[in-house]
N, C-alpha and C positions, 0 to 999 in steps of 0.2 A: 343774624343773617345780613349778609349786606345785600346792595342791590343787585347784584346779578345772581346771587342764589334764590332771590325773592323771584326774581323773573323767570330763572329755571324751572323753581316749583310751578309758578303759575302758568308755565307754557307745559307742565307734565299733568295739569288737571284734566279728567276724562269726565266725560258726560255719559249717560246711559245711551244716548244715541249714534257714541262712537264704539259702543262695542258690536262684536261682527257675531254671525252667527255660532252658537256653541261657546262664545267665550263667558266667562265668569267675572264677578267683582262684587266687591260689598258697598254699600251705598253709604257714602261719606256724609252729605247733606242733602236734603230736600227742601225746596222752599215753597213746593205745592201741597198747601193744605190738604185736599181732598185725597191726593194719592198717599200721603203720609198715614192718613187716618185709615187707607184701606189695607195699610201694611207694608208699604214700601219708606220704613223710617232707616235713620242710621243704624248701619250695624248689621242690616239684614244682606244676606246672600242673594246674589239676584243671578241668573244664565238666561243669555239671549237664545231664544228660539227662531224668532224670524226678523230680520232688520232690511227690507227691501226699500229702497230709495222711491220705487214707483207707488207705495203703498202710505196712507196717510197714518197707519198706526204700526208700533211693534208688539210681537208677542213677548212676553217675558215668564220668567218664572220665578217664585219666592216663595219658598218652602214646598208645599203642596199646591199651591194656588199658582194659576194661570192669568195673567194680565193682559188685556189690550190698551197699550199707555199711546197718546198720541205723541206726535213728532216735537210738538210745542213743550208739553212737560216732559219728555225725555232730554230736552236741552236745558231743563231746570236740576236734573238729577245728578249730583256729582258722584262718580265712582272711583274708587280706592282697590289696590290690589288685595 
């Protein structure tokens, strides 16, 4: 991979906070230990239920569970398609 391809790959990395309402993705990486232990680990499919910039937390679903995730943590969770 040359430097241009690496730069393109880095620019395509999305985080949980980037998902819009109704959008889905798979967790690629999660550096937050607590949310990983709660079930938000790599490979899990998530759906965004509510992402409002005016609110402190996001509402997401993973399997049958629903989570309130702070924006700070949502910035640490990488999402893939």
